[in-house]
N, C-alpha and C positions, 0 to 999 in steps of 0.2 A: 607393249600394247595390251597383251592378254592380262598382265598383272593389273594394269590400270582398270581394264574392263571388269575384272573380278572384284576389285576394290569398290568400283562404282556400284556393282550389283549388290555387294554386301551393305553398302551405305543405303541403297534404296530399300532393301529388305529390312534393314534395321529401322529406317524411317517409317516404313509401313507398320512394322511391329509396334513402334512407340506410339504412332497415331492410333493404332487399334487399341492399345492398352489405355491410352488417355480417353478414347471414346467409351470404352467399357467402364472406366472409372466414373466418367461424367454420367453415363446412363444409369449406373448403379446408385450414384449419389442422388439422382433426381427421381428414382423409381419410387412409386407409391405401393408399398407392400400390402397384401391382402390380410395376412395374419399378423398377430402381435406375439412376440416371443414370450412375454410375461403371461399373456392370456393362455397360450398353449401349455406352458409349464404349470400354471395354477390349476388348469383343468385336469391335467394328468395327476397332480398331487392328490386330488380329491378321491381317486380310486387306487392310490398306492397301498400295497399290502394285500389287496384282494387277488383272487384267482385271475391270472393274466388274460384268459379268454373272455371272462365276464367284464373285466376292466376295459379291455380293448373295445368290446361291443358298446359299452357305455360312452367311451371317448368318441367313437365314430358318430354315434347318435347326437351327442352334444355338439360336436364340431359342425355337423350338418345344420343344426338349429342356429348356431352363431354365425356361420359363414355359408349361407344357402347358395347352392350352385357351384361351390368350389371344392367339394369332396366328391370323389368318384362314386357312382352307384355301386350297389352290392355285386352286380353281375360283372363289374370290371375289377373288383378287388381280388388279388391273387398273391399267395405267399410263394416267394421264390428264394433259392439259395443265393447268397452273395459272399464272396471271399476277397480279402485284400490284406496285404501285409502279414500273411500267415494265419490270420484268424478267419473263421467261417461261421456264418449265422444265417438267419432267415429274416426276410423283410416283406412288409405289405405296404405298397405305396398308396397314399391317400390323395396327395396333391403334388404336382410337379410343374414347374415353369422354369424359365431361364434364370429367375432371380430368387426362387424360394421353393422349398418342398416340405412336406409333412409325411412321415412314415412311421409304421410300427416295426420294431426291431428287437431281436433277441436270439437266444440260443438255448437248446435243451441240454447241451453238454459243455464241459469246460473247454474254453478256447482262449487264445490270446495272440497278440501280435503287435504291430505298430501302425500308426496312422500316417497318412501323407500330409503334405503342406498344401492346404486348399485356400483358394481365394474366396472363402466364404466362412461365416461364423455358424457353428453348429452347437446346439444345446440338446442334451439328453436328460429326460426325467425318468427315473427308475420306478417301475411298477412293482417288480418283485426281483429277488435274488440280490447278489452283491457284485460290485464293480470296482476294480482296482486300476489305478492310473499312475504312471511314472512320467513326469514332465522332463523335457530336455534339460540336461545339465545337472540333474539331481539323481541321488541313489535311493531316496525315500519314496515310498508309495503312499498314495491317499486312497482310502477305502470309502465307498459310497453305498448307501442303503436305500430301501424304498422310500420315496418322497424327496430324495435329494436330486438336485439338478446340476449337471456338469456342463460347463460352457467351454468350447474349444474355439479360441480366438483365430482370426484370420492369419494364415501362415504359421500356425503353431503345430509342431509334431510331437506326439506322445506315444508311450508304450502302454498297452491296455491288456487287462485280463478279465474275462467274464467267468463267473461261477455258473455251474449247471442250473438252469432254470432262471436265468437273468433275462428280464424283458423290460423294454423301455419305449417311450414315445420320443421321437427325434424330430427336431425342427431345424432347418438350415436356411439361411438367407445370404445372398451375395451372388457371385458368378458361379452358378450351379454346374455348368459344364466342366469346370475345373476339378470337380469331385469325382468325375466318372472315369477319367483316364487311369488312375491308380488301380481301381478295382478291376476294370476291364483288362488291363495289361497283366495283372496277377492271374486272372482266369485263363488268359490265352497262353502265357509262357510258364505258368506254374502247374496248376491243376489240369489244364487243357480240357476242362469240362465245357465243351462248346454248347451242349444242350442248355446248361444253366446260363451260359452267356447269352444264348438266344432268348430264353425266357426273360432274363433281366433286361436286355435291350428292348424287347418287345413291350414289356410293361412300362418302362421309362418313356418310350416313344409314344405309346398310346396316351399316357397321362399328360405328357408334355404337349402333344398335339391338341388334346381337348382343352387344356387350360390356356395354351397360347391363343387358340382361336377365341376362347371366351374373353381372355384379357384384351385382345385386339378389339373385340366387339364392345366391351365395356369402355375401352379407351375412346373409341369412336363416338359412342353416345355421350361420354363425359365431355369430349372436345366440342361436339356440336352444341351441347347444352351451354357450355361456357361461352362459346361464340355468340349464341343467341342472347344470353344475358348481357354480354359485353356490348352487343349492338343496341339492345334496348336501353342500357345505361348511357351509352353515348348519345342516343336520340333524346333521352330525357335531359341530359346535361346540356345538349345543344339548345333545346327549347328554353331551359331555364336561363342559360347565358344570353340568349336573344332578348328575353324580357328584361334582364338586368342591364344590358347595353342600351335598350330603348329607354328604360327608366333613368339611367345616368345621362343620356343625351337630352332628355326633356328637362332635367334639372339644370344641366349646363346651359341650355338655351333659354331658360327662364319660364318654361311652361309648367308652372307649379301646380295649377289646378289639374292639368292633364296627368302629371306625375302622381298626384294624390289619387286620382281616379284609377290609374293603372295599378297602384299599390292596393287599393281597396278591392279591385276585381280579381287580383291574382290570388292563387291558393296558398301562397307562402309569402312571408314578409320580405319584400324587396329591399326594405331599408336595412336588413341585416347583412346585405352583401354590398360589395363595392368592386369596381373593375380594377384590374391590375394596371401597373404603370405602363404608359405608352400604348394603351388599348382603349379605343373608343370607336363609335360608328364612323366617324370621319376617316380614321386610319383604315378600317376594314374596307370602306368604299373606295378609298384611294388605291389600296392594294388590289382590289378586284378590277378596277379600271386599268391598272398597269398590266395585270395578267391578261385581261381581255385584249388590250392593245398589242401585246406581244404575240398572242395567238392568232388574232384576226386582222391585225394592222389597222385597227380603228377602235375608237372608244365606244363603249356601250351606250345605248339610248335607253335611259331608265324611265323617263316620264315623257308625256306629250300633252299638248293642249287639248282641252275638250272641244269637240266640234260645235259649230254654231247651230242654232235651232234648224235652219234651213238645210244643213248638211246631214242632219240625223234623221231625215224622214224615213230612210230605209230601216233604221233601227226601230223607229216607232211603229212602222207598218208591221215589222216582224213581231213586235210586242203586242199589237192588236190581234194578230192572228192567234196568239197564244194566251190571251186573256179574254175573259168573258164579262168582266165588270171592271169598274174604275178602281176597285180596291183589291183586285186579284194580286196575290203575292206568292201563290204556290203554282207549280205546273199542274197540268192535268194528271189525274191519278194513274192514267195508263202510260204516261211518258216515262222515260228512263233518265234518272238523274245520276250525276256523279256524287258519291257520298262525300259530305263535307268533312274536313279534318276536325277532330274533336276540340283541338286547342286553337282553332283559327277563328278570329273575330271577323264576321262578315262586314264588308264595307257598304255604305249607303250608296244609293244611286247618284247622289250629288258628287261622290268621290270616284265614280267609275270612269275609266277611260274607254275610248272606242275600242282599243285592243282588248280590254277586259270584257266588254260586251260581246265582241266577236267570238271570244273564247267561251263565253257562257259559263259562268262559274257554277251553275247548278244544272248541268246536263242540258244545255241549250235552252233553258227556260229564261226568258227575258222579262224584266219588270220595268214598265214605263216609269218615267220620273214622277208623274203625277200620282202614282200609287203609293208613294211613301211620303205623304205630306207631313207625317209626324216622325219621319226618319225610321219607320219600322220596316226593316228588311227581313223578309221571311226566307228561311232556308229549310227544306223539308228534312225530317228525321228519317223518312223511308229511304231505303237504299235498294234500288232495283237495277239490275245490270244485265238482264237476259237479252235485251234488245238494244244495247248501247250502240252497236254498230249501225243500226238502221236509222238512227237519228243524228249521227255524227256528221258534221260538215267538214269540208275540206280545210285542212290546217288545224283542226281541233286536236288538242293534245290531252291525253288522259294520264294522270299519275297513278299507274297501276299499283305501285308499291304502297302508297297511302291507302288506296282502295282495299287492298288485301289486308293491311294492318288494321284498318277501321272495321272491316268485316269480322275479323277474328276477335278483336278486342270487344266489339259490340256484342258478339255472341256470348262471350264469357262474362260480360258485365250484367248480371242478373239481380244484383242487390238493389232493392228499391231505394234505400237510403243513400246509395252512392251515385245515383243518377245525376248527371251534370246538366244544368240549365244554361242556356245562352245568357251572357251578361247583358244587363240593361244598357251598358255603355255602348252596345252596338246600335242603339237608337240615335245615330248621329243626325243632327239637324233639329232635334226637339229643343224647345225652349225649357227653361228651368221649371216652369209650372207643369208642363206635360211630363217631365222627368219625375217630378214628385208624385204625380198621379200614377204613373207607371209603377213606381216603387210601392205605392199603396196597394195596387191590384196584385203585384207580385207576391205580396205577403199572403195572399189567399191561394197561392199554388200549393197543392197538397204534396208535401215532401216526405211524409211519414207513411209507413206501410200499415194500412188498416188491418191487413191479414184476414180478409174476408174473401173466401173463394166462392165460385159458382155453386159448388156442391154444398156449401154451408147454408145456402138459401133453400128452404123447403117450399116447394110450389113455385109460383110466379114463372112458369115455363114460357108463357107468351112474352112476358117482359124480357126475360133473359135472351130469348131468341131474337127479338127485335134489336136489343142492344148489341148483340154480336153481329147482326147484319149491318148495323150502322157504324160500328167502331172496329171490331176485330177483323171481320172478313175483308173489308176494303183495303186494309193494310197488308193482309196476307195474300190476297188474290186481286190485285188492282185491275187486272185485265178483264175481270168479270163485271166491274162496276163502272160502266161508261154509258153515256147516252141516257136512255130511259131507265137504265138500271143503276143510275147514280145513287150513292148511299143516302139513307135518310139523314136529314139535317136537324130534326127536332123530334123529341119524344116526351110526352107528358104522362107522368104516373100520378093518378089520383085515386083517392080512397080514404077510408077512415084512418085516424091516427094509429100508429103502432102496427101496421100491417106489412112493413118491410120496404117502404119506398127509399128511405135513406140507407138502409142496409144494402139495397141493390146498387146505390151509388157508390158505396164503399167497395163493393165487389168490382165495379168498373175501375175504380182507382187502383185496385190490387191486381186484377187480371189483365187489363188492357194496357198495352205499352204506349200510353198517351200522356200528355201533360194535363193534369187534372186541376181545374179551377173550381174551388168550393166557394160559391158566391151566395151571400145572403143580402138582405136589404141594407144592412149597415155597410156593405162593401161598395155600393154604388149610389147611395143616397147621401148627399152632403148639404149642409146648411148654407153653404156659400153659393151665390147665384151663378149658374152656369157650370158648376163643377160636376153635377150629377150626370148630365149628358156627356160631358168630357170623359168622365169615368167609364161610362158605357162604351164609348168609342175606343178608349184605350184598352178596355177589356177585350174587345173583339180583335183589335190590332195585335195585342199580345198573344191571343189564341192563335192567330195566323202565324205569328212569328215563331211560336213554339210548336207549330203543327207537326204531327197530328195531335189534336188536343180535344178535351171534353170540358164543357162549361156546365156545371151543375148549379141550377137555380132552385134552392130549397125555399119552401113557403112562397111559391110564385105569386099567390094572390096578394101578398103584402106589397109588391112593386108593380103588378100589372092588373090591378082591379079595373072594372069597367069604367070607361071615361064618360063623364056627363051624367053620372048617377048620383043622386042625393041633392040636397039643397046647396045651391051655389056652385056645384060642380067641383072639379079638381082644381088644385092650386096650379098656378102657371108653371112653376118649376117641375111639378109632378107630371104635367102634360108634356113638357119638353123632354123629360127623361124617358117617358113611355114612348114618345114618338121616335126618339133616337134608338131605343131598343128594338122597336119594330123595323126601323130602317136597316139596322145592322143584321137583323134576322133575315130580311129580304135579300141583303147582300150575300148571305151564306147560301140561300136557296138558289141564287143565280150564278154561283161560282163553283169551282171544283176544289175549293179549299177543304182540307180534311179537318174540319171543325164541326163538332157535334154538340148540340144543346140538349141536355137532359134536365127536365124540370119536374118538380114534385109539388103537389098541392093537396090540401085537405078540403078545400072549398072550391071546386072547379066551376061552380055556377057563378062565382064572383069574378071570374077571369074575363078580360076583354076579348071580344069575338075576333078581333084582328090578330091577337096572339094565338088564339086557338087555330086559326087558319095556317099560321106559320109552324105550329107544332103538328107535323104531318101524322104522327101516330099518337093516339090517346088510349091508354090502357087503364082499366079499372083494376086496382090492386085491392081485392076484396078481402073479406074475412076468410081465414083458412078453412079448408074442408075438413071432414072428419079424419081421413087418413093423414092429412097434414098436422092436425091437432094431436093425433096419436104419436106421430113422429117427434113432434116438439116435446111432448111430455116425456117420452122415453129418452130424448136427448138430454133434457135438464135433470131428470130424475131416473137414472139408470138403476138396475137392480143393486149394483155396488159402485160407489164412488168414493174416492179418497183424495181429499183436498186439505192441504195444510197438516197432514199427518193424522187427521181424524177421519175414520171410516163411517160412511153413511150408507145404510141399507134400506131398501124399499121393497115392499110387497104390494104392487099396484096392478089393478086390472085396467091396462091402458085402453082397451077397446071401450069399456063402459065409461071411463072417465072422459074419453074423447067425445062420446055422445052427450055427456052431461054438460060439456063446455061449448055447446053451440052458441055462436054470437060473440065469443071471446076473440080478440085480436091476438097477434103473436106476442106483443108486449104484455097483454093481459095474462096470457098463459105463462109467460116467464115470471110474472109477478106472483101468480098463484103457486107455481113450483117453488119459488124462493120462500114464500110464506110457509108452505108445507115443510120445507127443509129446516126452517127456523124454529118450528115448534119443538122438536126434540132437543135443539140446542138451548132453548130457554130453560129447559128443566134442569140443566146442569149448572146454571149460573149460581144458584144458592150454594151448591157444594164447593164451587170455586171461590166464592166470596167468603165462605166460612173457614176456609183453609188459612191457617196462621202462617205467615211468611217466615221461612227459616226452618220449618219442620220438614223432615225427610219423608214422612208418610203422605206424599201427595196422592190424592185419590186418582184412580185410573178412569180416564174419560172414555165412556162407552155410550154412544147415542142409541136411543130407541129406534126401532124400525118404523119407517113411515108406511102406514097402511092405507088401503083405499078409503076406509072410514075417516082417517085424518084428512085425506085430500078432499073428500066430499064436505067435511066441516069447513075447510078453508074456502071452498067454492061458495058455500052458503053465506059467507061474510065478505066475499070479494066479488063485486058485480062487474060486468063488462062495461067498457067505457064508450063504445060506439055502436051498440046494437041498434039503437033507434034511428041511426042515420043511414042504414043500408038501403031502405026504400027510396030515399032521396037520391042516393048514388046510382041505384039501378035505373030510376027514371031519367036521370041525366045521361046515363050511358046509352039508353035507347035513342036519344036524340043526337048525341055528339060522338058516339063510339067510332074509333078508327083503329082497327087492329090489323 
């Protein structure tokens, strides 16, 4: 029995040893090394033949640059004796882990011996001195000199001899603990230099501990990053596959128009993909039903019939409590909504089930059926979650994972050109005519970044303050803008041409995180009977749908001039269009929709008085003051400017020029500055035109300096465009001002 027991023990030990060896081999094969053998050898060769101390210093500095964080700091670098196989030398360990090491090695005296058989590959690059080597099975030696690299393969044993003053850079990779036993045993049983043994073990352990900890930290970060990327990739693939399955199902069932609409609205070509064999929505649904039945012993209920009008009074009563007008489609600005998924198309009220309404897809905000006559279902862009729990009803479920993902991705998505708009296809229930009108208005949504900041606008402080109160602050601090403090719904900028009204609108489009509608007369005036008022209605419904949004009406007098003025009065179509615009403006004032109307006019006295009442704030954008004029001149003509490789210098008295330009608008000042800059450019045209093409002696372009006298001469020939109108604007301001 004892013999059998011993045999079993040996088998177990042998099995554990084999498994350990296989594990180490697998681990080494999949290890990602920090250093590159060729890179370390090439770096050492650069300093071969130099003094070894200087060469070692340069190697350490360069290694730290190429592999930051992987070379020990200077205070941890220590030269220690090492002996093995009869030879003795000195080494300085730079990096050590379980799978690789880098060290500086050499000897000041002649020494020699033999190496062990290591489970690692070692390469030595000679800096100075000579090195001789005898491989196993031969009697001939090989001599190596500075710049040569010797590679010791795994399991290879050699006899070696170092000449006095031989120094080298050594790099090893593999199972590094296999290289320690030979040297430690020689120290213990041969030289019995236990102090050297202690120093050697201490340096190796310190270096290994530092780099093992670092390696584990890097590995954890790398693993977490890969897991995150894989999760995002799976989510994106799942969304794409879902669209492809829906597209394939529509084609299979004969819904060609719906399939074409889905392909048009998707961001990638659905027609470039096809589903795999034996995969379709029917199969997926059947498998889900089978899984559900096995788990719950019943089949899932996926749809239910809409309630009758009499049965939905509770829903309608809830809707009335949450809406203040017949066209309300956004919740109150102080309510808390669940952030919508960016890739989810909202359903219309006509498609909502009672369960969907009870769950309240937008943070308990209910939209009555009559509010979506055109199928315009509004979902807010604002994401507020501080008081979610106070508005949550029993049974309400919140998808916190999507909430966090949308919040993180929304904070990172700052590129203006990459902003995603809700598709028009979400307007379910609209007829073809209304869809065409919605497409026309959607073309006026500003999708390009004007790149105009608040600081780029000189002056206009009152206008900038009111725009921020109406657009920026209600989105950032919704709890402050309730009741009597509800945000402004309309703002009129009036004044002479060229004073910055349109520039302020561009700043709104750049700085405010809203959907910007750039509307002119051509956008909402149609030659077809009835289309103008329909365009106006669709405009405001789209603004609610994309809320928070800003509607900019430029040259307002062209569409909202006074009614009943002139011979014969307005045309019938014009009156209907103006009436519809006034009705929609009234709807904004009575609702909590985050829709803001910004209007600009050069002729405010021609505006209809009903429109003036609906524009709560009316601000005169007058001619720039003297400090503003001085700032504009210094902006357009600084002392030194370099555009297109040509340097333009100026010597201007900005203060006196600002005083001379009283009555000039901002665009007039820019025109004068441009003309002053063009004068020295005109003088070099003759030299450029007289140059024969192909000659190498191209004249050097050097512009003359623009002086104050040149600028005054330009002012004498460039008159202001709106100086005579300021008295009329001031008189109108006294009667209708609202700041």
